[in-house]
C-alpha positions as CSV (number, residue, x, y, z in Angstrom):
1,M,119.3,86.3,106.1
2,D,117.3,88.6,103.8
3,V,116.2,86.0,101.2
4,R,114.5,88.5,99.0
5,L,117.5,90.9,98.9
6,R,119.7,87.9,97.8
7,A,117.1,87.1,95.1
8,L,117.1,90.7,94.0
9,G,120.9,90.6,93.7
10,A,120.6,87.6,91.4
11,W,117.9,89.3,89.3
12,V,119.8,92.6,89.0
13,A,122.9,90.7,88.0
14,A,121.1,88.8,85.3
15,S,118.8,91.6,84.0
16,I,120.9,94.7,84.3
17,V,124.5,93.8,84.8
18,K,124.3,90.8,82.5
19,S,126.3,88.6,84.8
20,D,125.8,85.0,86.0
21,E,127.3,86.0,89.4
22,P,124.7,87.3,91.9
23,L,125.3,90.8,93.4
24,H,126.1,90.7,97.1
25,P,123.4,92.2,99.4
26,S,126.0,94.6,100.7
27,T,126.0,96.4,97.3
28,F,122.3,97.4,97.9
29,A,121.4,100.5,100.0
30,P,117.8,101.3,101.1
31,V,116.4,104.3,99.4
32,S,113.3,105.0,101.5
33,D,110.9,103.5,103.9
34,D,107.4,102.7,102.6
35,A,104.1,102.3,104.3
36,S,103.4,99.2,102.2
37,F,105.4,96.0,102.0
38,R,107.4,97.4,99.0
39,R,111.1,98.2,99.5
40,Y,113.4,100.4,97.4
41,F,117.2,100.1,96.9
42,R,120.1,101.6,95.0
43,C,123.0,99.4,93.9
44,T,126.6,100.4,93.9
45,A,127.4,97.7,91.3
46,V,125.1,99.4,88.7
47,S,126.6,102.4,87.0
48,K,123.4,103.9,85.5
49,P,121.2,105.8,88.1
50,M,118.3,103.6,88.9
51,V,116.2,102.4,91.8
52,F,115.2,98.7,92.4
53,M,111.8,97.9,93.8
54,D,111.2,94.8,95.8
55,A,107.5,94.1,95.8
56,P,106.6,90.6,97.3
57,P,104.1,89.2,94.8
58,D,101.8,87.8,97.4
59,K,101.5,91.3,99.1
60,E,102.3,93.9,96.5
61,P,101.7,92.5,93.0
62,L,103.2,94.7,90.2
63,G,100.4,94.5,87.7
64,Q,98.6,97.7,88.7
65,F,101.9,99.7,89.1
66,L,103.0,98.7,85.6
67,S,99.6,99.4,84.1
68,V,99.2,102.9,85.7
69,T,102.8,103.7,84.9
70,E,102.2,103.0,81.2
71,Q,99.0,105.1,81.2
72,L,100.7,108.0,82.8
73,R,103.8,107.9,80.6
74,N,101.5,107.8,77.5
75,A,100.0,111.0,78.9
76,A,103.4,112.6,79.3
77,Q,103.2,112.7,83.1
78,P,106.4,112.8,85.2
79,V,106.6,109.2,86.3
80,P,109.7,106.9,86.3
81,E,110.9,105.0,83.3
82,I,110.8,101.2,83.8
83,F,114.0,99.5,82.6
84,A,113.2,95.9,83.5
85,F,110.7,94.0,85.6
86,D,109.7,90.5,86.6
87,E,106.1,90.2,87.8
88,T,106.5,86.6,89.1
89,L,109.5,87.5,91.3
90,G,108.2,91.0,92.2
91,F,111.3,92.9,91.1
92,L,111.5,96.1,89.1
93,A,114.2,98.6,87.9
94,L,113.2,102.2,87.3
95,S,114.7,105.6,86.8
96,D,116.0,107.4,89.9
97,F,114.3,110.7,90.8
98,G,116.8,111.4,93.6
99,D,116.1,112.0,97.3
100,E,114.6,115.4,97.5
101,K,110.9,115.3,98.3
102,L,108.5,118.2,98.5
103,F,108.4,117.5,102.3
104,D,112.2,118.1,102.4
105,V,111.9,121.4,100.6
106,L,109.2,122.6,102.9
107,S,111.0,121.4,106.0
108,V,114.3,123.3,105.3
109,G,112.4,126.3,103.9
110,S,114.4,126.4,100.7
111,A,111.2,127.6,98.8
112,K,108.1,129.3,100.0
113,P,104.8,127.4,99.9
114,Q,103.0,130.3,98.1
115,D,105.6,129.9,95.3
116,L,105.5,126.1,95.1
117,L,101.7,125.5,95.3
118,P,100.7,127.1,92.0
119,H,103.3,125.0,90.2
120,L,102.0,121.9,91.9
121,L,98.4,122.7,91.1
122,L,99.3,123.0,87.4
123,Q,100.7,119.4,87.6
124,L,97.6,118.3,89.5
125,N,95.3,119.8,86.9
126,A,97.2,117.9,84.1
127,L,97.0,114.7,86.1
128,A,93.3,115.0,86.7
129,R,92.8,115.3,82.9
130,V,94.6,112.1,82.1
131,E,92.3,109.7,80.2
132,S,92.8,106.3,81.7
133,E,91.4,102.8,82.2
134,L,91.1,102.6,86.0
135,P,88.6,101.3,88.5
136,D,86.0,103.8,89.9
137,Y,86.4,105.2,93.4
138,S,83.1,103.5,94.2
139,K,80.8,104.1,97.1
140,A,81.8,100.6,98.4
141,M,85.5,101.6,98.3
142,L,84.8,104.9,100.0
143,T,82.8,103.1,102.7
144,A,85.5,100.5,103.3
145,E,88.0,103.3,103.8
146,L,85.9,105.1,106.3
147,E,85.4,101.9,108.3
148,L,89.1,101.9,109.1
149,F,88.5,104.7,111.5
150,P,86.2,102.9,114.0
151,E,87.9,99.6,113.6
152,W,91.6,100.5,113.9
153,Y,91.7,104.0,115.5
154,L,88.8,104.0,117.9
155,Q,88.5,100.4,118.9
156,R,92.0,99.0,118.5
157,L,94.2,102.0,119.3
158,L,92.0,103.9,121.7
159,N,90.2,100.9,123.1
160,I,86.8,102.6,122.9
161,Q,83.8,100.2,123.1
162,L,81.5,101.5,120.4
163,D,77.7,101.4,121.0
164,D,74.7,102.9,119.4
165,S,75.7,106.4,120.5
166,F,78.5,106.2,118.0
167,W,76.9,104.2,115.2
168,S,73.8,106.4,115.1
169,V,75.9,109.4,114.2
170,W,78.6,107.6,112.2
171,R,76.4,106.0,109.6
172,P,74.6,109.2,108.5
173,L,78.0,111.0,108.5
174,C,79.4,108.3,106.1
175,A,76.4,108.5,103.8
176,F,76.7,112.3,103.7
177,L,80.5,112.3,102.9
178,I,80.1,109.7,100.2
179,E,77.3,111.5,98.5
180,S,79.4,114.7,98.5
181,A,82.3,112.8,96.9
182,V,80.3,111.1,94.1
183,R,78.6,114.3,93.1
184,Q,81.9,115.9,92.1
185,P,83.5,115.6,88.7
186,Q,85.1,112.2,88.4
187,V,88.7,112.4,87.2
188,F,92.0,110.6,87.4
189,V,92.9,110.4,91.1
190,H,96.5,109.6,92.1
191,R,95.2,108.9,95.6
192,D,98.5,109.8,97.4
193,F,99.4,113.1,95.9
194,H,101.3,114.5,99.0
195,S,104.6,115.9,100.1
196,R,106.3,112.5,100.6
197,N,105.4,111.2,97.1
198,I,106.2,114.4,95.0
199,M,109.9,114.5,94.1
200,M,111.6,117.8,93.4
201,R,114.0,117.2,90.5
202,P,116.6,119.5,88.9
203,K,115.4,122.5,86.7
204,A,112.1,122.7,88.7
205,R,110.8,119.4,87.4
206,L,108.6,117.2,89.4
207,G,108.5,113.4,89.7
208,L,105.5,111.4,90.9
209,L,105.7,108.2,92.9
210,D,103.3,105.7,94.6
211,Y,100.5,106.1,92.1
212,Q,99.7,102.3,91.7
213,D,96.4,102.7,93.6
214,A,95.0,105.3,91.2
215,V,91.3,105.4,90.4
216,V,88.7,107.5,88.7
217,G,87.2,109.6,91.5
218,P,86.3,113.0,93.1
219,L,88.0,116.1,91.7
220,T,89.0,117.4,95.2
221,Y,90.6,114.2,96.4
222,D,94.1,114.8,95.2
223,L,93.7,118.5,96.0
224,V,93.0,117.6,99.6
225,S,96.0,115.2,99.6
226,L,98.2,118.1,98.7
227,L,96.7,121.1,100.5
228,K,95.7,119.3,103.7
229,D,98.7,117.0,103.7
230,C,98.9,114.5,106.5
231,Y,102.6,115.3,107.0
232,W,102.7,119.1,106.5
233,R,100.3,121.9,107.4
234,F,99.9,124.8,105.1
235,D,98.4,128.1,106.2
236,R,94.6,128.0,105.9
237,E,94.5,131.3,104.1
238,L,96.9,130.0,101.5
239,V,94.9,126.7,101.2
240,V,91.6,128.7,100.6
241,S,93.2,130.8,97.9
242,Q,94.6,127.7,96.1
243,V,91.2,125.9,96.3
244,A,89.5,128.9,94.8
245,A,92.1,129.0,92.0
246,Y,91.5,125.3,91.3
247,F,87.8,125.8,91.2
248,D,88.1,128.6,88.7
249,V,89.9,126.2,86.3
250,W,87.1,123.6,86.6
251,R,84.0,125.7,87.3
252,A,82.6,125.1,83.8
253,H,82.3,121.3,84.4
254,P,78.7,120.2,84.4
255,N,79.0,118.6,87.9
256,L,80.0,122.0,89.3
257,R,77.1,123.9,87.7
258,G,75.5,126.1,90.3
259,M,78.4,125.8,92.7
260,D,80.4,128.8,93.8
261,R,83.9,129.1,95.4
262,L,82.4,128.7,98.9
263,G,80.5,125.6,97.9
264,F,83.6,124.1,96.3
265,L,85.6,124.8,99.5
266,S,83.0,123.0,101.5
267,A,83.1,120.0,99.2
268,F,86.9,120.1,99.5
269,D,86.8,120.1,103.3
270,L,84.3,117.2,103.3
271,M,86.5,115.2,101.0
272,G,89.3,115.9,103.4
273,L,87.3,114.6,106.3
274,Q,86.7,111.3,104.4
275,R,90.4,111.1,103.7
276,H,91.6,111.9,107.1
277,L,89.2,109.5,108.8
278,K,90.7,106.9,106.6
279,C,94.3,108.0,107.3
280,A,93.8,107.9,111.1
281,G,92.7,104.3,110.7
282,I,95.6,103.4,108.4
283,F,98.2,105.0,110.7
284,A,96.8,103.1,113.6
285,R,96.8,99.9,111.6
286,L,100.4,100.5,110.4
287,S,101.4,100.7,114.1
288,L,99.4,97.9,115.5
289,R,99.4,95.3,112.7
290,D,102.7,96.1,110.9
291,G,104.9,97.3,113.8
292,K,105.5,100.8,112.2
293,A,104.9,102.8,115.3
294,R,106.3,106.0,113.8
295,Y,103.0,106.6,112.0
296,L,101.4,107.3,115.3
297,D,103.3,110.6,115.2
298,D,101.3,111.6,112.1
299,I,97.9,111.1,113.8
300,P,97.7,114.3,115.8
301,L,97.7,116.5,112.6
302,V,95.1,114.2,111.0
303,M,92.9,114.5,114.0
304,D,93.3,118.3,114.1
305,Y,91.9,118.4,110.5
306,I,89.0,116.1,111.5
307,F,88.0,118.2,114.5
308,E,88.2,121.4,112.5
309,V,86.0,120.3,109.7
310,C,83.5,118.7,112.1
311,S,83.3,121.9,114.1
312,E,82.5,124.0,111.0
313,Q,80.1,121.8,109.1
314,D,76.5,121.6,110.3
315,E,76.0,118.1,109.0
316,C,78.9,116.9,111.1
317,S,77.8,118.5,114.4
318,E,76.5,115.4,116.1
319,F,79.7,113.5,115.2
320,F,81.7,116.4,116.5
321,Q,80.0,116.3,119.8
322,W,80.7,112.5,120.0
323,L,84.4,113.2,119.3
324,K,84.5,115.8,122.0
325,E,83.0,113.5,124.6
326,Y,84.8,110.3,123.8
327,V,87.9,111.0,121.9
328,E,89.2,114.4,122.9
329,P,89.8,113.5,126.5
330,L,91.9,110.5,125.4
331,I,93.9,112.7,123.1
332,K,94.5,115.3,125.8
333,A,95.6,112.5,128.2
334,A,98.0,110.9,125.8
335,P,101.7,111.4,126.7
336,G,103.5,114.1,124.7
């Protein structure tokens, strides 16, 4: 028995349908699968288009989602309208952005990336300029994210026993990546601005999802999430041109004084290295801890990004050699 789905049926009946009779679980259909413990449903018993979120309060409290939604709506950003919620129960009703994600558009080839990306960068630029009350993407947070890579990917997934040959190159690398990140302009960061969270709505409108972990952090973070997407690979030449265009918009910022396009591209790639090291760890954890083995399919692209940046950046050369000696043979030996 799905206890929470039955409870959601009672809540929707009382809050939306205005009925004392709980809605049967069979009237709810899953909308999408989420990496978190949140679940989303549509309900055939509700006439108005909306999506219902089930967020177990002990695992996915709604407070941050509600706060960030309000801040983004006040800034006229394309986020869902909230019709009803109950923080104690962990239920929420919000407007329905449909089913077509950016990933779907790219997959079927219904639009060319070179036509889509400038439009997406305009949205990203507007998002970065949102004035908000959010926690900082602190050095401690960046460090904790990086530590997911050795713990979950190297040790638990690949069963590598880490010794000083790893830690002696890992610690300087982390310090270098974090310093690069905190030197950038600090702006609103969605933190998951990628093809599976960007909805393509009618009349060329966008819709943003999964922003509850937003912070104030490095300018290139969301740019990396989009252009070096963990689920979709854009042509490198196109990526470089879009990074240059984004730099031109922000080049007057005091934190970018003295930096040129090439320097900004390097900062972008280093931010990507931090993010992809984190993502490799998260995908491994989703499989090993949460039983979501499908995320293992997303690791090869992430590791490709990691190897590429490490091969090109002088400060990453020792870590690159460690990866080639200890990780690359395991990747090549893996089935498929």
